[in-house]
C-alpha positions in Angstrom: 84.1 71.8 115.9 84.3 74.3 118.8 82.7 77.6 117.9 84.5 79.6 120.6 86.8 81.5 118.2 83.9 82.5 115.9 81.8 83.3 119.0 84.5 85.5 120.4 84.9 87.4 117.1 81.1 87.9 116.9 81.0 89.1 120.5 83.8 91.6 119.8 82.0 92.9 116.8 78.8 93.3 118.7 80.5 95.2 121.5 82.0 97.6 119.0 78.5 98.1 117.4 77.0 98.9 120.7 79.7 101.5 121.4 79.0 103.1 118.1 75.2 103.1 118.8 75.8 104.9 122.1 76.8 107.9 120.1 74.2 107.7 117.3 70.5 108.6 117.1 68.2 105.8 118.3 66.8 105.1 114.9 70.2 103.7 113.9 69.4 100.9 116.4 66.0 100.5 114.8 67.7 100.1 111.4 70.1 97.4 112.7 67.4 95.4 114.4 65.4 95.5 111.1 68.4 94.1 109.2 69.7 91.8 112.0 68.7 88.5 110.4 70.3 89.5 107.1 73.8 90.6 108.3 76.5 88.9 110.3 78.0 90.7 113.3 81.1 91.8 111.3 78.9 93.1 108.5 76.7 95.0 110.9 79.9 96.6 112.4 81.1 97.6 108.9 77.8 99.2 108.1 77.6 101.1 111.3 81.2 102.3 111.0 80.3 103.8 107.5 77.1 105.3 108.8 79.0 106.8 111.7 81.4 108.4 109.3 78.5 109.9 107.5 77.4 111.6 110.7 81.0 112.8 111.2 80.9 114.3 107.8 77.6 116.1 108.4 78.8 117.7 111.7 82.1 118.7 110.2 80.9 120.1 106.9 77.3 121.2 107.2 76.4 124.4 109.1 73.0 123.1 110.1 74.3 119.8 111.5 77.4 121.1 113.2 75.1 123.0 115.7 73.3 119.8 116.7 74.3 117.0 119.1 74.7 113.9 117.0 72.1 112.0 119.0 69.6 114.8 118.4 69.8 114.6 114.6 66.4 113.4 113.5 65.1 111.6 110.5 63.3 114.8 109.6 66.6 116.5 109.5 67.9 113.8 107.2 64.9 114.2 104.9 66.1 117.6 103.8 69.3 116.1 102.3 69.4 115.8 98.5 71.6 113.9 96.0 74.1 116.9 95.9 74.7 116.4 99.7 75.4 112.7 99.2 77.7 113.5 96.3 79.6 115.9 98.5 80.0 113.2 101.1 81.3 110.8 98.4 83.9 113.4 97.4 84.9 113.7 101.0 85.4 110.0 101.3 87.3 109.9 97.9 89.8 112.5 99.0 90.6 111.0 102.4 88.1 112.7 104.7 87.4 109.4 106.5 91.0 108.1 106.4 93.3 110.8 107.6 93.8 112.4 104.2 94.6 109.1 102.4 92.8 109.0 99.1 90.3 106.2 98.7 89.6 104.0 95.7 86.3 104.3 93.9 85.3 100.9 95.3 85.6 102.2 98.8 83.4 105.2 98.0 80.8 102.8 96.5 80.9 100.8 99.7 80.0 103.9 101.7 77.2 104.7 99.3 75.9 101.2 99.5 75.6 101.4 103.3 73.8 104.8 103.1 71.5 103.4 100.3 70.5 100.5 102.5 69.9 102.8 105.4 67.6 105.2 103.5 65.8 102.3 101.7 64.9 100.8 105.1 63.2 104.0 106.4 61.6 104.8 103.1 60.1 101.3 103.0 58.8 101.8 106.5 57.2 105.2 105.7 59.5 107.2 107.9 61.3 108.9 105.0 59.7 110.0 101.8 62.6 109.8 99.3 66.1 108.3 99.0 68.7 110.8 97.8 71.4 108.1 97.6 69.4 106.4 94.7 70.1 109.4 92.5 73.9 109.4 93.0 75.9 107.9 90.2 78.4 105.3 91.3 82.0 105.4 90.0 83.2 102.7 87.7 84.9 99.7 89.2 87.7 99.8 86.6 89.8 96.9 85.6 90.4 94.5 88.4 93.9 93.0 88.3 94.4 89.9 90.4 97.5 90.2 92.6 99.0 86.8 93.2 102.3 84.9 93.3 103.6 83.5 90.0 105.0 80.0 89.9 108.6 81.0 90.4 107.6 83.5 93.1 105.7 80.7 95.0 109.0 78.8 95.2 111.0 81.8 96.3 108.3 82.8 98.9 108.4 79.3 100.4 112.2 79.3 100.4 112.0 82.5 102.5 109.5 80.9 104.9 111.3 77.6 105.3 115.0 78.6 105.1 114.9 82.3 105.9 116.3 83.4 102.6 116.2 87.1 102.1 115.4 87.9 105.8 117.3 90.5 107.7 119.7 89.6 110.5 117.1 90.6 113.1 114.4 88.5 111.5 116.8 85.5 111.2 117.3 85.7 115.0 113.7 84.7 115.5 113.3 82.4 112.5 114.6 79.2 114.0 111.7 79.1 116.5 109.0 80.0 114.0 110.1 78.4 110.7 108.2 75.1 111.1 105.0 76.8 112.2 105.2 79.5 109.5 105.8 76.9 106.8 102.7 75.1 107.9 100.7 78.3 107.9 101.9 79.7 104.5 101.7 76.4 102.7 98.2 75.8 104.1 97.0 79.2 102.9 98.6 78.7 99.4 97.4 75.1 98.9 93.9 75.2 100.3 92.6 78.7 99.7 91.5 79.0 103.3 90.6 82.5 104.5 92.9 83.8 107.2 90.1 84.0 109.7 89.3 80.3 109.0 92.9 79.3 109.4 93.4 81.0 112.8 90.0 79.7 114.0 91.2 76.1 113.6 91.5 73.9 116.7 93.5 70.7 117.1 90.4 68.6 116.9 89.6 70.2 113.5 92.6 68.6 111.8 91.9 65.1 110.4 95.4 64.0 109.4 94.6 60.5 108.2 91.7 61.8 106.0 93.7 64.9 104.9 91.0 67.6 105.7 90.2 70.4 108.0 86.7 70.9 109.6 86.2 74.7 109.2 83.6 77.3 110.0 82.9 79.4 106.9 81.0 82.6 106.5 77.5 82.7 108.2 78.7 79.9 110.5 78.5 77.3 107.7 80.5 74.1 108.5 82.6 72.7 105.7 85.4 70.3 104.9 88.6 71.6 103.3 91.0 69.0 102.0 94.8 69.5 101.9 97.5 67.9 99.8 100.5 65.7 100.8 102.9 68.7 101.1 100.6 70.4 103.6 100.2 67.1 105.4 104.0 66.8 105.9 104.2 70.5 107.0 101.5 70.0 109.5 103.1 66.8 110.9 106.3 68.6 111.4 104.6 71.5 113.1 102.5 69.3 115.4 105.7 67.6 116.5 107.1 70.9 117.8 103.9 72.7 118.8 104.5 71.9 122.5 107.7 74.0 122.3 105.6 77.1 122.0 104.3 76.5 125.5 100.6 76.2 124.9 98.5 78.0 127.5 96.4 75.8 129.7 93.3 74.5 127.8 94.5 76.3 124.6 93.1 74.2 121.7 94.1 76.4 118.9 96.1 74.8 116.1 98.5 77.7 115.5 100.0 79.5 118.5 101.9 82.7 119.2 105.6 82.0 119.5 106.9 85.0 121.6 105.9 87.7 124.0 103.0 88.3 126.3 100.6 86.1 124.4 103.0 83.2 123.8 101.1 79.9 123.7 97.7 81.5 122.8 95.8 81.5 119.6 97.6 83.3 116.7 95.6 86.4 115.5 94.6 87.4 112.0 96.9 90.4 112.2 99.9 88.2 113.2 99.4 86.0 110.1 99.0 89.1 107.9 102.4 90.4 109.2 104.3 87.2 108.8 103.0 86.6 105.3 104.1 90.2 104.4 107.5 89.6 105.9 108.3 86.5 103.9 106.7 87.9 100.7 108.9 91.0 100.8 112.0 88.8 101.4 111.2 86.0 98.9 109.2 87.8 96.2 110.3 91.5 96.4 108.7 92.5 93.1 105.2 92.0 94.5 106.0 91.4 98.2 104.5 94.6 99.5 101.1 93.7 98.0 101.0 90.1 99.1 98.6 89.2 102.0 96.9 86.0 103.1 94.1 86.9 100.7 96.5 87.1 97.9 97.7 83.6 98.8 94.1 82.6 98.4 94.1 84.2 95.0 97.3 82.3 94.2 95.5 79.0 95.1 92.4 80.0 93.0 94.4 80.8 89.8 96.6 77.7 90.2 93.6 75.5 90.6 91.8 77.0 87.6 94.8 76.5 85.5 95.3 73.0 86.6 91.7 71.8 86.4 89.8 74.3 84.2 86.8 73.4 86.5 85.1 76.6 87.7 82.5 74.8 89.7 85.1 72.8 91.6 87.2 75.9 92.5 84.0 77.8 93.4 83.2 75.0 95.9 86.7 74.9 97.3 86.8 78.7 97.8 83.3 78.8 99.3 82.1 81.4 96.8 78.4 82.0 96.5 78.6 82.9 92.8 80.8 81.5 90.0 81.2 85.0 88.8 83.4 85.7 91.8 85.5 82.6 91.1 85.9 83.6 87.4 87.7 86.8 88.5 90.7 84.5 89.1 90.6 83.0 85.7 92.9 84.7 83.2 90.8 83.3 80.4 92.6 85.2 77.6 96.0 83.8 78.6 94.5 80.3 79.1 92.8 80.4 75.7 95.9 81.6 74.0 98.0 78.9 75.6 95.6 76.2 74.6 95.5 77.5 71.0 99.3 77.9 70.6 99.7 74.8 68.5 96.4 74.9 66.6 98.0 75.7 63.2 100.8 73.2 63.7 98.2 70.5 64.5 96.2 71.4 61.4 99.3 71.0 59.3 99.9 67.5 60.8 96.3 66.4 60.2 96.6 67.5 56.6 99.8 65.6 56.1 101.8 68.6 55.3 105.4 68.5 56.5 108.4 70.8 56.4 111.4 69.0 55.1 113.7 71.8 56.1 112.7 71.4 59.8 112.2 75.1 60.3 109.1 77.1 59.5 109.4 80.6 58.1 113.1 80.8 58.9 114.6 84.2 58.0 118.0 84.3 56.4 120.4 85.9 58.7 123.3 88.1 57.5 126.7 86.3 57.6 129.7 87.6 59.5 133.1 87.8 57.8 134.0 84.4 59.2 130.9 82.9 57.5 128.9 82.5 60.8 125.5 83.9 61.1 125.2 87.2 63.0 
């Protein structure tokens, strides 16, 4: 498999990290180098974005730091911060200080605190800071995590929208003829294989093994893997490959899925483009949950469907490329599954004991009769 897509994304992340470091104290570079072998480029970027926001907060909300140039803020300056200062930063994040006033969930606040905790721990372990104020900050509860997914009937309605344009606006319909076959292959692949959207858009033509029914993909941490697809996906891919040339592939463009219109027609489809097209069809076909459906929610749909069908956590964990079965179990509605399996347990016991109900109805309540003698 060609690694050019993954390499390009890593290069882009590294470029953004370097731009952030240009505006941060030099010890931030030291921290990143120390953690380099333990974090992917995208993870390094996420951590540096959060740390950069922390410096934004200090300069905007602390009279001592607002007088200093950001690059001149020293580790000695940071050593004076206490847990109360970190708690104030957490409150700032919680109430939209880092997101233009949009309130953040507690999980987002915890992500910022995790980045700062790793930052402080690194310098404490290297003897450059004496204590870690983040360690004394209580984290908010994660709360109940509700899996958002498409239910069985919504899956059908969603795919009706993708394939036939049901529920789309007149403006959307005007483009649908040219993208329907491609979009069907994309959405069905996401929903039937559990691929991450980044893995899907990274596919090249040579990564699709039609006779063997599998994709050769690059997972997280550049791990190579095989992902098998079913006969429905196989048919959708065949139809798409028959018309892919109509999207005018750019010279030497090997990407499986291509942009259909505009400036980048014929080039590799982006993650953002797939997110937008999934949202469009979900709103049209499954309006009750459509605004919340993303490519990742189609992955969740695959996970819950597979767990219901197989009951095999280890199998689904492998298919989803989860490091821990605990992550996979998030998609198992164990209570519902247990109740469904147990629904006939009493009836089965009655059968085994030889008990029968001659009247054919168990616990039938007498219903009041209407004047004509029929039951009400």
